[in-house]
C-alpha positions in Angstrom: 7.3 6.8 5.9 9.6 5.5 3.3 8.6 7.1 0.0 9.2 3.9 -1.9 6.5 1.9 -0.1 3.8 0.5 -2.3 0.4 2.3 -2.3 -2.1 1.4 -5.0 -5.7 2.7 -4.8 -8.0 1.4 -7.5 -11.8 1.9 -8.0 -13.4 -1.0 -9.9 -16.9 0.0 -11.0 -17.6 -3.3 -12.7 -17.2 -5.2 -9.3 -18.3 -2.3 -7.1 -15.1 -2.4 -5.2 -12.2 -0.2 -4.0 -9.0 -2.2 -4.0 -6.1 -0.9 -1.9 -2.7 -2.5 -1.8 -0.4 -0.9 0.8 3.0 -1.8 2.1 4.0 -0.8 5.7 7.6 -0.6 7.1 6.7 -2.8 10.1 6.5 -6.4 11.1 3.4 -8.5 10.4 2.5 -8.8 14.1 2.7 -5.0 14.7 0.7 -4.2 11.5 -1.9 -6.8 12.4 -2.2 -5.3 15.9 -2.7 -1.9 14.5 -5.7 -3.1 12.5 -7.2 -5.3 15.2 -6.7 -3.7 18.6 -8.9 -0.8 19.6 -6.3 1.1 21.5 -4.2 1.2 18.3 -7.1 1.8 15.9 -8.1 4.8 17.9 -4.7 6.3 17.2 -4.9 6.2 13.4 -8.3 5.2 11.9 -9.8 8.7 11.5 -8.4 11.2 9.1 -7.1 14.3 11.0 -8.4 16.5 12.5 -11.0 13.8 13.4 -10.1 11.2 15.9 -11.5 7.7 16.6 -13.1 6.7 19.9 -13.9 3.0 20.4 -17.0 2.3 22.5 -16.6 -1.5 22.3 -14.8 -4.1 20.4 -14.9 -7.8 20.3 -12.5 -9.0 17.6 -13.9 -12.5 17.1 -16.0 -14.0 14.3 -19.5 -12.7 15.1 -18.1 -9.9 17.2 -18.3 -6.2 16.5 -16.3 -3.0 16.7 -18.5 0.0 17.6 -16.7 3.4 17.2 -17.2 7.1 16.6 -15.2 9.4 14.4 -15.2 12.6 16.4 -14.8 16.0 14.8 -12.9 18.9 16.3 -16.3 20.3 17.4 -16.9 17.0 19.2 -19.6 15.8 16.7 -19.7 12.0 16.7 -20.2 10.0 13.5 -20.9 6.4 14.6 -19.9 3.3 12.7 -19.7 -0.4 13.4 -17.9 -3.3 11.9 -19.5 -6.8 12.2 -16.6 -9.3 12.0 -17.5 -12.2 9.7 -14.3 -14.2 9.3 -10.9 -14.0 11.0 -7.7 -16.0 10.1 -5.2 -14.8 12.7 -2.3 -12.8 11.3 -3.5 -13.6 7.7 -6.9 -12.0 7.0 -10.2 -10.8 8.3 -13.5 -9.7 6.9 -16.2 -7.5 8.3 -19.3 -5.7 7.2 -19.1 -2.0 8.1 -22.1 0.3 8.6 -22.9 3.8 9.6 -25.0 3.6 12.8 -26.1 5.3 16.0 -24.2 5.1 19.3 -26.0 1.8 20.1 -25.0 0.1 16.8 -28.4 0.5 15.1 -27.7 0.7 11.4 -28.4 3.7 9.3 -30.1 2.0 6.3 -29.9 5.2 4.2 -26.1 4.8 3.9 -24.2 2.0 2.1 -22.5 -0.8 4.0 -18.9 -1.8 3.1 -17.7 -5.4 3.2 -14.0 -5.1 4.1 -11.6 -8.0 3.4 -8.1 -7.3 4.6 -5.3 -9.7 3.8 -1.8 -9.4 5.4 1.4 -10.6 3.7 4.8 -10.6 5.5 7.7 -9.6 3.4 11.4 -9.3 4.4 11.3 -5.9 6.1 7.7 -4.8 5.4 4.1 -6.0 5.6 1.7 -5.7 2.7 -2.0 -5.2 3.4 -4.4 -6.0 0.5 -7.8 -4.4 1.1 -11.0 -5.0 -0.8 -13.9 -2.7 0.1 -17.0 -4.1 -1.6 -20.4 -2.5 -2.1 -23.8 -3.9 -3.1 -24.2 -1.6 -6.0 -22.4 0.9 -8.2 -24.7 3.6 -6.7 -23.4 2.7 -3.2 -19.8 2.7 -4.4 -20.2 6.1 -6.0 -21.9 7.6 -2.9 -19.0 6.5 -0.7 -16.5 7.9 -3.2 -18.4 11.2 -3.3 -18.2 11.5 0.5 -14.4 11.6 0.2 -13.5 8.0 0.9 -10.3 8.0 -1.1 -9.0 11.2 0.5 -10.0 10.2 4.1 -8.7 6.7 3.8 -5.4 7.9 2.3 -5.0 10.3 5.3 -5.8 7.5 7.8 -3.2 5.3 6.1 -0.7 8.2 6.5 -1.6 8.2 10.3 -0.9 4.5 10.4 2.5 5.0 8.8 3.4 7.5 11.5 2.2 5.2 14.3 4.0 2.2 13.0 7.2 4.1 12.5 7.0 5.5 16.0 6.3 2.0 17.5 9.0 0.3 15.4 11.6 2.9 16.6 10.6 2.5 20.2 11.0 -1.3 20.0 14.7 -1.0 18.8 
């Protein structure tokens, strides 16, 4: 990763959001694919030493990504993302939830409305991420579970993956 790439992580308690602005040293199409193709998401989404395993994914409006974050002890923590809006190579939004292996939502845990917007620059791609919660209590619960640390680690995984894939394509 280039050390001068933008990384801004802001918690906005007035709006119950986490706002992340992150620049990646990769093309728009490669960055988009890394966020929207299960075979690529599985390589970076979980913070190490966890790994991601996709059970199913249908990246269309009304579709769903059902996946598990798997611990080194092989414990599976299931999540799903219900895709609400997709504007190819520009943005997508989805409602994420903790669930069981069949996608049945755990109503005791907060849901996250993710909106990711992609902007192509000269040599980089910027991803603007807004993670919105229904209440301040939900936001604070997710933060207390280590969201910032885990997501920062996952973004580092993505940097490594994009650097590797960009180098291979040269």
